[in-house]
C-alpha positions as a Python dict, from the first residue, in 0.01 Angstrom:
ca = {
    (1, 'M'): (0, 0, 0),
    (2, 'S'): (-54, -1, -378),
    (3, 'I'): (40, -189, -692),
    (4, 'D'): (-64, -153, -1053),
    (5, 'A'): (-121, -525, -1114),
    (6, 'Q'): (-239, -608, -1466),
    (7, 'S'): (-445, -911, -1373),
    (8, 'P'): (-791, -1043, -1464),
    (9, 'T'): (-838, -1136, -1099),
    (10, 'S'): (-971, -861, -874),
    (11, 'A'): (-741, -781, -583),
    (12, 'G'): (-1044, -692, -375),
    (13, 'V'): (-1207, -1029, -432),
    (14, 'L'): (-884, -1211, -347),
    (15, 'A'): (-845, -1005, -30),
    (16, 'D'): (-1194, -1095, 89),
    (17, 'E'): (-1138, -1465, 13),
    (18, 'I'): (-816, -1451, 215),
    (19, 'R'): (-1008, -1295, 507),
    (20, 'Q'): (-1259, -1579, 492),
    (21, 'L'): (-980, -1840, 486),
    (22, 'I'): (-830, -1685, 799),
    (23, 'G'): (-1154, -1749, 985),
    (24, 'M'): (-1187, -2113, 882),
    (25, 'R'): (-1086, -2383, 1126),
    (26, 'S'): (-1120, -2713, 941),
    (27, 'R'): (-1007, -2885, 626),
    (28, 'T'): (-1367, -2970, 542),
    (29, 'S'): (-1481, -2608, 559),
    (30, 'V'): (-1210, -2507, 311),
    (31, 'K'): (-1283, -2805, 83),
    (32, 'D'): (-1655, -2730, 70),
    (33, 'R'): (-1614, -2356, 26),
    (34, 'S'): (-1614, -2179, -311),
    (35, 'F'): (-1328, -1933, -370),
    (36, 'P'): (-1378, -1819, -731),
    (37, 'A'): (-1083, -1579, -746),
    (38, 'L'): (-838, -1821, -584),
    (39, 'F'): (-966, -2113, -792),
    (40, 'D'): (-902, -1903, -1102),
    (41, 'L'): (-529, -1933, -1019),
    (42, 'L'): (-546, -2313, -1040),
    (43, 'T'): (-533, -2538, -1343),
    (44, 'D'): (-830, -2742, -1462),
    (45, 'E'): (-662, -3061, -1342),
    (46, 'E'): (-608, -2914, -996),
    (47, 'K'): (-976, -2819, -977),
    (48, 'S'): (-1102, -3159, -1092),
    (49, 'T'): (-1194, -3290, -743),
    (50, 'P'): (-1246, -3131, -400),
    (51, 'D'): (-932, -3304, -267),
    (52, 'S'): (-709, -3199, -555),
    (53, 'R'): (-849, -2847, -536),
    (54, 'F'): (-780, -2829, -162),
    (55, 'N'): (-425, -2961, -197),
    (56, 'A'): (-351, -2722, -485),
    (57, 'L'): (-492, -2429, -289),
    (58, 'T'): (-270, -2525, 6),
    (59, 'R'): (38, -2527, -217),
    (60, 'L'): (-64, -2202, -385),
    (61, 'I'): (-100, -2014, -57),
    (62, 'D'): (216, -2161, 97),
    (63, 'Q'): (415, -2063, -212),
    (64, 'A'): (267, -1712, -212),
    (65, 'I'): (350, -1674, 159),
    (66, 'A'): (708, -1781, 94),
    (67, 'D'): (733, -1518, -179),
    (68, 'I'): (629, -1225, 43),
    (69, 'D'): (926, -990, 59),
    (70, 'D'): (864, -831, 399),
    (71, 'P'): (977, -1077, 672),
    (72, 'A'): (724, -949, 930),
    (73, 'H'): (428, -995, 694),
    (74, 'R'): (570, -1328, 578),
    (75, 'H'): (581, -1446, 942),
    (76, 'A'): (228, -1315, 1004),
    (77, 'A'): (84, -1479, 693),
    (78, 'T'): (250, -1807, 786),
    (79, 'A'): (93, -1793, 1132),
    (80, 'L'): (-252, -1714, 994),
    (81, 'L'): (-267, -1936, 685),
    (82, 'G'): (46, -2148, 659),
    (83, 'S'): (2, -2525, 651),
    (84, 'G'): (189, -2588, 975),
    (85, 'P'): (56, -2774, 1279),
    (86, 'N'): (-128, -2467, 1415),
    (87, 'R'): (-331, -2401, 1099),
    (88, 'W'): (-657, -2511, 1263),
    (89, 'A'): (-603, -2330, 1593),
    (90, 'T'): (-846, -2052, 1683),
    (91, 'V'): (-822, -1720, 1503),
    (92, 'A'): (-714, -1553, 1826),
    (93, 'Q'): (-431, -1805, 1879),
    (94, 'R'): (-304, -1771, 1524),
    (95, 'G'): (-357, -1396, 1536),
    (96, 'A'): (-145, -1362, 1849),
    (97, 'E'): (143, -1538, 1674),
    (98, 'A'): (99, -1319, 1366),
    (99, 'A'): (95, -1004, 1581),
    (100, 'S'): (419, -1102, 1753),
    (101, 'A'): (604, -1008, 1433),
    (102, 'F'): (497, -647, 1497),
    (103, 'N'): (559, -652, 1873),
    (104, 'C'): (193, -607, 1953),
    (105, 'G'): (-111, -811, 2051),
    (106, 'W'): (-385, -950, 1828),
    (107, 'D'): (-624, -661, 1900),
    (108, 'N'): (-370, -396, 1800),
    (109, 'Y'): (-257, -601, 1500),
    (110, 'R'): (-609, -600, 1352),
    (111, 'R'): (-706, -248, 1463),
    (112, 'R'): (-691, 27, 1205),
    (113, 'R'): (-413, 276, 1270),
    (114, 'T'): (-470, 653, 1279),
    (115, 'S'): (-337, 723, 930),
    (116, 'A'): (-308, 376, 781),
    (117, 'P'): (-487, 42, 757),
    (118, 'S'): (-428, -221, 1022),
    (119, 'H'): (-121, -447, 1016),
    (120, 'L'): (-362, -732, 938),
    (121, 'E'): (-484, -555, 623),
    (122, 'D'): (-124, -493, 520),
    (123, 'T'): (-47, -863, 564),
    (124, 'I'): (-349, -956, 352),
    (125, 'D'): (-244, -700, 89),
    (126, 'A'): (107, -846, 78),
    (127, 'L'): (-30, -1197, 29),
    (128, 'V'): (-270, -1082, -242),
    (129, 'A'): (13, -902, -422),
    (130, 'S'): (220, -1219, -413),
    (131, 'L'): (-69, -1419, -557),
    (132, 'L'): (-129, -1166, -834),
    (133, 'N'): (239, -1144, -921),
    (134, 'G'): (248, -1522, -949),
    (135, 'Q'): (-63, -1525, -1169),
    (136, 'S'): (76, -1269, -1412),
    (137, 'G'): (397, -1467, -1450),
    (138, 'T'): (619, -1193, -1309),
    (139, 'L'): (710, -1374, -990),
    (140, 'H'): (1081, -1429, -949),
    (141, 'D'): (1230, -1773, -946),
    (142, 'R'): (1348, -1883, -604),
    (143, 'T'): (1698, -1742, -670),
    (144, 'G'): (1579, -1405, -795),
    (145, 'T'): (1470, -1086, -627),
    (146, 'H'): (1125, -1020, -487),
    (147, 'P'): (886, -762, -634),
    (148, 'A'): (724, -512, -398),
    (149, 'A'): (437, -666, -203),
    (150, 'T'): (168, -398, -223),
    (151, 'V'): (-190, -386, -352),
    (152, 'V'): (-500, -166, -379),
    (153, 'I'): (-812, -318, -223),
    (154, 'D'): (-1125, -309, -438),
    (155, 'S'): (-1489, -365, -342),
    (156, 'T'): (-1601, -685, -173),
    (157, 'D'): (-1749, -987, -348),
    (158, 'V'): (-1811, -1286, -122),
    (159, 'D'): (-1983, -1617, -164),
    (160, 'T'): (-2152, -1877, 53),
    (161, 'N'): (-2018, -2189, 227),
    (162, 'T'): (-2129, -2494, 416),
    (163, 'P'): (-2117, -2620, 777),
    (164, 'T'): (-1778, -2747, 883),
    (165, 'S'): (-1607, -3018, 1080),
    (166, 'D'): (-1246, -3037, 1194),
    (167, 'E'): (-1000, -3240, 991),
    (168, 'P'): (-620, -3211, 963),
    (169, 'R'): (-479, -3014, 673),
    (170, 'P'): (-225, -3196, 453),
    (171, 'V'): (129, -3058, 440),
    (172, 'P'): (219, -2946, 85),
    (173, 'D'): (470, -3170, -84),
    (174, 'T'): (541, -3002, -417),
    (175, 'P'): (578, -2644, -537),
    (176, 'H'): (272, -2489, -699),
    (177, 'P'): (290, -2426, -1078),
    (178, 'R'): (282, -2048, -1115),
    (179, 'T'): (190, -2004, -1483),
    (180, 'R'): (-146, -2022, -1655),
    (181, 'A'): (-206, -2074, -2027),
    (182, 'V'): (-466, -1891, -2230),
    (183, 'I'): (-631, -2225, -2295),
    (184, 'L'): (-776, -2214, -1940),
    (185, 'G'): (-1009, -1936, -2045),
    (186, 'V'): (-1117, -2135, -2350),
    (187, 'G'): (-1165, -2444, -2134),
    (188, 'A'): (-1382, -2252, -1889),
    (189, 'A'): (-1599, -2126, -2174),
    (190, 'V'): (-1639, -2480, -2310),
    (191, 'L'): (-1740, -2603, -1964),
    (192, 'L'): (-2001, -2328, -1936),
    (193, 'L'): (-2146, -2408, -2279),
    (194, 'S'): (-2150, -2781, -2207),
    (195, 'A'): (-2319, -2731, -1871),
    (196, 'G'): (-2579, -2506, -2030),
    (197, 'A'): (-2653, -2756, -2304),
    (198, 'L'): (-2685, -3038, -2051),
    (199, 'A'): (-2919, -2836, -1830),
    (200, 'W'): (-3138, -2745, -2128),
    (201, 'S'): (-3157, -3099, -2260),
    (202, 'V'): (-3258, -3232, -1918),
    (203, 'L'): (-3513, -2959, -1842),
    (204, 'A'): (-3669, -2976, -2189),
    (205, 'R'): (-3779, -3338, -2158),
    (206, 'G'): (-4134, -3429, -2259),
    (207, 'D'): (-4447, -3386, -2051),
    (208, 'N'): (-4529, -3751, -1983),
    (209, 'H'): (-4708, -3704, -1652),
    (210, 'D'): (-4645, -4065, -1554),
    (211, 'R'): (-4270, -4013, -1544),
    (212, 'T'): (-4152, -4102, -1196),
    (213, 'V'): (-3828, -4016, -1030),
    (214, 'V'): (-3484, -4098, -1163),
    (215, 'A'): (-3164, -3954, -1020),
    (216, 'A'): (-3040, -3645, -1199),
    (217, 'P'): (-2738, -3714, -1422),
    (218, 'P'): (-2411, -3604, -1262),
    (219, 'R'): (-2292, -3254, -1334),
    (220, 'D'): (-1920, -3223, -1286),
    (221, 'A'): (-1883, -2866, -1408),
    (222, 'P'): (-1759, -2620, -1140),
    (223, 'E'): (-2090, -2428, -1168),
    (224, 'R'): (-2290, -2717, -1021),
    (225, 'P'): (-2451, -2587, -700),
    (226, 'T'): (-2365, -2755, -372),
    (227, 'S'): (-2739, -2784, -308),
    (228, 'C'): (-2753, -3048, -584),
    (229, 'E'): (-2579, -3289, -348),
    (230, 'R'): (-2910, -3298, -158),
    (231, 'L'): (-3152, -3227, -441),
    (232, 'T'): (-3088, -3522, -672),
    (233, 'H'): (-3388, -3501, -905),
    (234, 'Q'): (-3530, -3281, -1178),
    (235, 'V'): (-3816, -3033, -1186),
    (236, 'G'): (-4143, -3224, -1216),
    (237, 'D'): (-4009, -3555, -1082),
    (238, 'L'): (-4254, -3762, -881),
    (239, 'S'): (-4234, -4039, -627),
    (240, 'P'): (-4370, -4371, -759),
    (241, 'T'): (-4643, -4339, -493),
    (242, 'A'): (-4749, -3988, -598),
    (243, 'D'): (-5125, -3931, -600),
    (244, 'D'): (-5337, -3819, -896),
    (245, 'T'): (-5326, -3453, -792),
    (246, 'L'): (-4946, -3446, -801),
    (247, 'R'): (-4941, -3633, -1131),
    (248, 'S'): (-5177, -3377, -1282),
    (249, 'W'): (-4942, -3095, -1175),
    (250, 'A'): (-4619, -3259, -1295),
    (251, 'P'): (-4645, -3138, -1659),
    (252, 'E'): (-4704, -2781, -1537),
    (253, 'F'): (-4393, -2797, -1320),
    (254, 'R'): (-4181, -2940, -1601),
    (255, 'R'): (-4291, -2663, -1836),
    (256, 'A'): (-4207, -2406, -1566),
    (257, 'G'): (-3868, -2574, -1519),
    (258, 'S'): (-3770, -2494, -1880),
    (259, 'D'): (-3845, -2124, -1830),
    (260, 'L'): (-3667, -2047, -1501),
    (261, 'P'): (-3409, -1766, -1461),
    (262, 'D'): (-3045, -1850, -1529),
    (263, 'G'): (-2892, -2073, -1263),
    (264, 'V'): (-3225, -2168, -1105),
    (265, 'G'): (-3368, -2520, -1099),
    (266, 'R'): (-3061, -2717, -1205),
    (267, 'C'): (-3175, -2985, -962),
    (268, 'A'): (-3479, -3049, -745),
    (269, 'G'): (-3641, -3256, -477),
    (270, 'L'): (-3967, -3442, -534),
    (271, 'L'): (-4301, -3282, -612),
    (272, 'S'): (-4517, -3319, -301),
    (273, 'H'): (-4793, -3185, -77),
    (274, 'D'): (-4651, -2953, 191),
    (275, 'L'): (-4776, -2646, 381),
    (276, 'D'): (-5116, -2704, 214),
    (277, 'L'): (-4946, -2638, -120),
    (278, 'I'): (-4831, -2832, -424),
    (279, 'I'): (-4462, -2765, -387),
    (280, 'Q'): (-4119, -2881, -509),
    (281, 'P'): (-3785, -2770, -360),
    (282, 'I'): (-3530, -2661, -622),
    (283, 'S'): (-3181, -2514, -635),
    (284, 'D'): (-3188, -2138, -670),
    (285, 'D'): (-2931, -1896, -815),
    (286, 'T'): (-2685, -1930, -526),
    (287, 'N'): (-2440, -2209, -446),
    (288, 'E'): (-2634, -2359, -157),
    (289, 'G'): (-2975, -2198, -172),
    (290, 'V'): (-3285, -2416, -180),
    (291, 'G'): (-3593, -2238, -311),
    (292, 'A'): (-3921, -2387, -429),
    (293, 'L'): (-4175, -2401, -707),
    (294, 'V'): (-4534, -2364, -589),
    (295, 'G'): (-4850, -2456, -774),
    (296, 'V'): (-5099, -2167, -785),
    (297, 'D'): (-5449, -2310, -831),
    (298, 'T'): (-5595, -2032, -1045),
    (299, 'D'): (-5758, -2048, -1386),
    (300, 'P'): (-5537, -2118, -1569),
    (301, 'R'): (-5307, -2288, -1320),
    (302, 'R'): (-4962, -2139, -1275),
    (303, 'V'): (-4631, -2237, -1116),
    (304, 'L'): (-4462, -1970, -902),
    (305, 'L'): (-4093, -1949, -810),
    (306, 'L'): (-3983, -1875, -453),
    (307, 'Y'): (-3614, -1801, -407),
    (308, 'H'): (-3425, -1938, -106),
    (309, 'H'): (-3491, -1653, 140),
    (310, 'E'): (-3855, -1624, 33),
    (311, 'Y'): (-3922, -1997, 65),
    (312, 'W'): (-3766, -2034, 408),
    (313, 'T'): (-3915, -1712, 544),
    (314, 'Y'): (-4260, -1827, 432),
    (315, 'R'): (-4204, -2180, 558),
    (316, 'R'): (-4089, -2075, 905),
    (317, 'F'): (-4373, -1825, 941),
    (318, 'V'): (-4643, -2075, 843),
    (319, 'M'): (-4500, -2347, 1065),
    (320, 'A'): (-4490, -2107, 1360),
    (321, 'Y'): (-4814, -1913, 1316),
    (322, 'G'): (-5023, -2103, 1062),
    (323, 'A'): (-5140, -1979, 724),
    (324, 'T'): (-5246, -1634, 852),
    (325, 'I'): (-5057, -1469, 565),
    (326, 'G'): (-5227, -1682, 302),
    (327, 'V'): (-5055, -1852, 9),
    (328, 'P'): (-4822, -1723, -265),
    (329, 'V'): (-5016, -1598, -568),
    (330, 'A'): (-4782, -1381, -782),
    (331, 'R'): (-4437, -1224, -824),
    (332, 'T'): (-4407, -849, -872),
    (333, 'D'): (-4028, -810, -879),
    (334, 'R'): (-3891, -463, -947),
    (335, 'P'): (-3617, -340, -1186),
    (336, 'D'): (-3394, -236, -894),
    (337, 'G'): (-3360, -600, -784),
    (338, 'T'): (-3627, -595, -514),
    (339, 'R'): (-3806, -929, -499),
    (340, 'I'): (-4173, -926, -401),
    (341, 'V'): (-4400, -1227, -362),
    (342, 'E'): (-4764, -1134, -322),
    (343, 'L'): (-4961, -1350, -78),
    (344, 'T'): (-5335, -1369, -41),
    (345, 'D'): (-5303, -1181, 291),
    (346, 'G'): (-4965, -1009, 279),
    (347, 'A'): (-4633, -1004, 96),
    (348, 'L'): (-4273, -1126, 113),
    (349, 'V'): (-4026, -847, 33),
    (350, 'G'): (-3648, -879, 5),
    (351, 'G'): (-3361, -915, -237),
    (352, 'R'): (-3095, -1155, -354),
    (353, 'Y'): (-2845, -1060, -84),
    (354, 'Q'): (-3071, -1027, 219),
    (355, 'K'): (-3355, -1210, 390),
    (356, 'S'): (-3717, -1161, 293),
    (357, 'H'): (-3947, -976, 531),
    (358, 'V'): (-4310, -1069, 587),
    (359, 'V'): (-4556, -780, 575),
    (360, 'F'): (-4902, -874, 697),
    (361, 'G'): (-5200, -766, 905),
    (362, 'A'): (-5230, -401, 1003),
    (363, 'A'): (-4879, -321, 877),
    (364, 'Y'): (-4961, -462, 534),
    (365, 'A'): (-5293, -275, 521),
    (366, 'T'): (-5121, 53, 611),
    (367, 'W'): (-4838, -4, 364),
    (368, 'T'): (-5069, -80, 71),
    (369, 'R'): (-5300, 210, 161),
    (370, 'R'): (-5004, 449, 150),
    (371, 'G'): (-4888, 331, -194),
    (372, 'G'): (-4691, 13, -123),
    (373, 'P'): (-4338, 3, -273),
    (374, 'D'): (-4393, 335, -452),
    (375, 'G'): (-4553, 514, -157),
    (376, 'D'): (-4411, 735, 114),
    (377, 'M'): (-4306, 441, 335),
    (378, 'G'): (-4073, 270, 88),
    (379, 'L'): (-3992, -99, 123),
    (380, 'P'): (-3998, -300, 448),
    (381, 'I'): (-3646, -353, 586),
    (382, 'S'): (-3723, -551, 904),
    (383, 'D'): (-3972, -800, 1038),
    (384, 'L'): (-4249, -703, 1277),
    (385, 'R'): (-4107, -723, 1629),
    (386, 'D'): (-4185, -627, 1987),
    (387, 'V'): (-4021, -310, 2119),
    (388, 'P'): (-4075, -250, 2495),
    (389, 'D'): (-4278, 59, 2584),
    (390, 'Q'): (-4362, 119, 2218),
    (391, 'G'): (-4556, -171, 2069),
    (392, 'K'): (-4509, -392, 1768),
    (393, 'V'): (-4269, -221, 1529),
    (394, 'Q'): (-4178, -278, 1165),
    (395, 'D'): (-3917, -62, 990),
    (396, 'F'): (-3946, 67, 636),
    (397, 'Q'): (-3699, 263, 425),
    (398, 'K'): (-3852, 596, 524),
    (399, 'G'): (-3974, 535, 877),
    (400, 'R'): (-4151, 281, 1095),
    (401, 'I'): (-4496, 151, 1176),
    (402, 'V'): (-4589, 117, 1543),
    (403, 'I'): (-4891, -98, 1638),
    (404, 'S'): (-5035, -44, 1985),
    (405, 'Y'): (-5020, -335, 2231),
    (406, 'R'): (-5347, -226, 2390),
    (407, 'D'): (-5539, -167, 2069),
    (408, 'P'): (-5397, -347, 1763),
    (409, 'S'): (-5623, -138, 1541),
    (410, 'T'): (-5421, 170, 1640),
    (411, 'V'): (-5139, 197, 1388),
    (412, 'R'): (-4899, 493, 1392),
    (413, 'W'): (-4665, 585, 1106),
    (414, 'E'): (-4343, 757, 1219),
    (415, 'P'): (-4143, 900, 926),
    (416, 'V'): (-3766, 942, 958),
    (417, 'A'): (-3595, 1215, 758),
    (418, 'N'): (-3241, 1158, 628),
    (419, 'P'): (-3183, 819, 799),
    (420, 'A'): (-2824, 804, 667),
    (421, 'T'): (-2732, 1072, 921),
    (422, 'L'): (-2793, 816, 1197),
    (423, 'L'): (-2488, 614, 1085),
    (424, 'P'): (-2177, 645, 1302),
    (425, 'A'): (-1870, 802, 1146),
    (426, 'D'): (-1586, 583, 1018),
    (427, 'I'): (-1805, 273, 983),
    (428, 'A'): (-1606, 113, 699),
    (429, 'G'): (-1431, -210, 793),
    (430, 'R'): (-1656, -263, 1094),
    (431, 'V'): (-1917, -512, 1210),
    (432, 'V'): (-2248, -355, 1314),
    (433, 'T'): (-2552, -495, 1489),
    (434, 'A'): (-2879, -326, 1401),
    (435, 'D'): (-3170, -253, 1633),
    (436, 'D'): (-3381, -517, 1457),
    (437, 'G'): (-3135, -790, 1561),
    (438, 'S'): (-2959, -829, 1224),
    (439, 'S'): (-2580, -811, 1189),
    (440, 'W'): (-2375, -667, 904),
    (441, 'W'): (-2014, -630, 796),
    (442, 'I'): (-1937, -297, 628),
    (443, 'D'): (-1646, -327, 387),
    (444, 'E'): (-1388, -60, 307),
    (445, 'A'): (-1601, 64, 16),
    (446, 'G'): (-1897, 120, 248),
    (447, 'V'): (-2094, -176, 115),
    (448, 'R'): (-2294, -374, 372),
    (449, 'H'): (-2289, -756, 384),
    (450, 'W'): (-2543, -949, 586),
    (451, 'L'): (-2403, -1192, 846),
    (452, 'P'): (-2664, -1472, 838),
    (453, 'T'): (-2532, -1688, 1125),
    (454, 'S'): (-2349, -1655, 1456),
    (455, 'S'): (-2048, -1827, 1295),
    (456, 'D'): (-2035, -1560, 1025),
    (457, 'F'): (-2069, -1289, 1290),
    (458, 'G'): (-1788, -1439, 1499),
    (459, 'C'): (-1553, -1472, 1205),
    (460, 'A'): (-1618, -1120, 1074),
    (461, 'S'): (-1579, -979, 1426),
    (462, 'A'): (-1247, -1160, 1473),
    (463, 'T'): (-1091, -1003, 1166),
    (464, 'G'): (-1258, -661, 1188),
    (465, 'G'): (-1249, -368, 1426),
    (466, 'A'): (-1465, -292, 1729),
    (467, 'I'): (-1834, -380, 1692),
    (468, 'E'): (-2084, -95, 1654),
    (469, 'E'): (-2402, -196, 1838),
    (470, 'R'): (-2770, -107, 1812),
    (471, 'I'): (-2743, 98, 1492),
    (472, 'P'): (-3090, 178, 1353),
    (473, 'I'): (-3166, -64, 1070),
    (474, 'I'): (-3319, 227, 880),
    (475, 'A'): (-2970, 384, 876),
    (476, 'V'): (-2787, 62, 786),
    (477, 'S'): (-3027, 5, 495),
    (478, 'T'): (-2915, 329, 329),
    (479, 'L'): (-2580, 164, 246),
    (480, 'P'): (-2544, -29, -80),
    (481, 'I'): (-2572, -404, -32),
    (482, 'G'): (-2336, -682, -141),
    (483, 'E'): (-2340, -1058, -107),
    (484, 'P'): (-2378, -1210, 241),
    (485, 'Y'): (-2049, -1255, 426),
    (486, 'R'): (-2007, -1628, 491),
    (487, 'C'): (-1705, -1738, 689),
    (488, 'R'): (-1689, -2074, 866),
}
């Protein structure tokens, strides 16, 4: 299916947001979720509150479903996403009703055909085409004729969302306005500039180390991270009972807060002692991510940023095994987007769209001896884990390290040539589980998306094809990486 839609909204992004909506089973999950491409089809007034945004999105989708020309796809879209009484049924229940329009079952409906995409993909394409036609102002009035409902799917771009609870979805009561004025773009730019000015003015406050906590001023711009609902303070804020050590660090943290990367540190928790560190949780550059600033007690003292995955990987490791990996001392990020935090006895290595991996002990010694990130092993792509009959194993881009159970000083490097050849054929549009325990969704463009939770795995599996199991992580890691696939 194809259409040459002249629209600022990417059809591929809309298609992926529709897939995520299909997997959601509560009003709250939809309300709390960010859908940038769909929200771009709403007016500023409709986006002013979570409730108004949810109601407008409901009307938008119902109207787009009604405007699908093909009756079978219109029936299927209604079953999957329409605001009727079965909207919050399971994906399988709604899918079975959608598949009935094509005289097949849910499995066949979502399975790719020999020479064409699945019926499910065609239904999503038809709905996306209807949304894009409405956005561009070419949609017929209700007495006119329907344009063709076809679309080309682009690459995937997904976002994050929050835990859900079941609530009923309101029935739409008015038609959705289908036109958008140019002033929306100007309004969005003004909001961005205003939010930036507000963030700068708050972060650039003076260095009075006696300043104790006050709640962060409200930020109503759409860019405000969800994590700020929990982190209600500013970088450098102290509890009134903070000790002298924390008070001495507060000016350093506030200065660091004015020099953070874009989107990081818009809100924070309280500066405190934790994990034997001077530490303050902060919002990172994702919607829900909570990273941290850490005081590094060198001469001169420094404040180090840990992004969400780095902070929580470090935290869980230390809480489970103690400070055997040492403390964070420096960042050595690389131009290709690789994020590296050097520890006194190891390193955290990862990226924006995947978890960080701890490299320590004999594996770390071997890696650094062989050149580290620029050596013949490449970057670590898994955690150290037990593999029966082999030993403790950690995968790298170009092979794996195996540490003997009997003699931990015996470390064997096993290079792997051309790991991409280990990928199964026709992997696009599939969910894969890797041999390190991680799970991924591979989109139609061959881009991999990490599935962080069992809920994300279940949702992606429900709308994708058969699951490919136990694929070597060294093969999966050869695919380009996109944002994590979050669907709850």
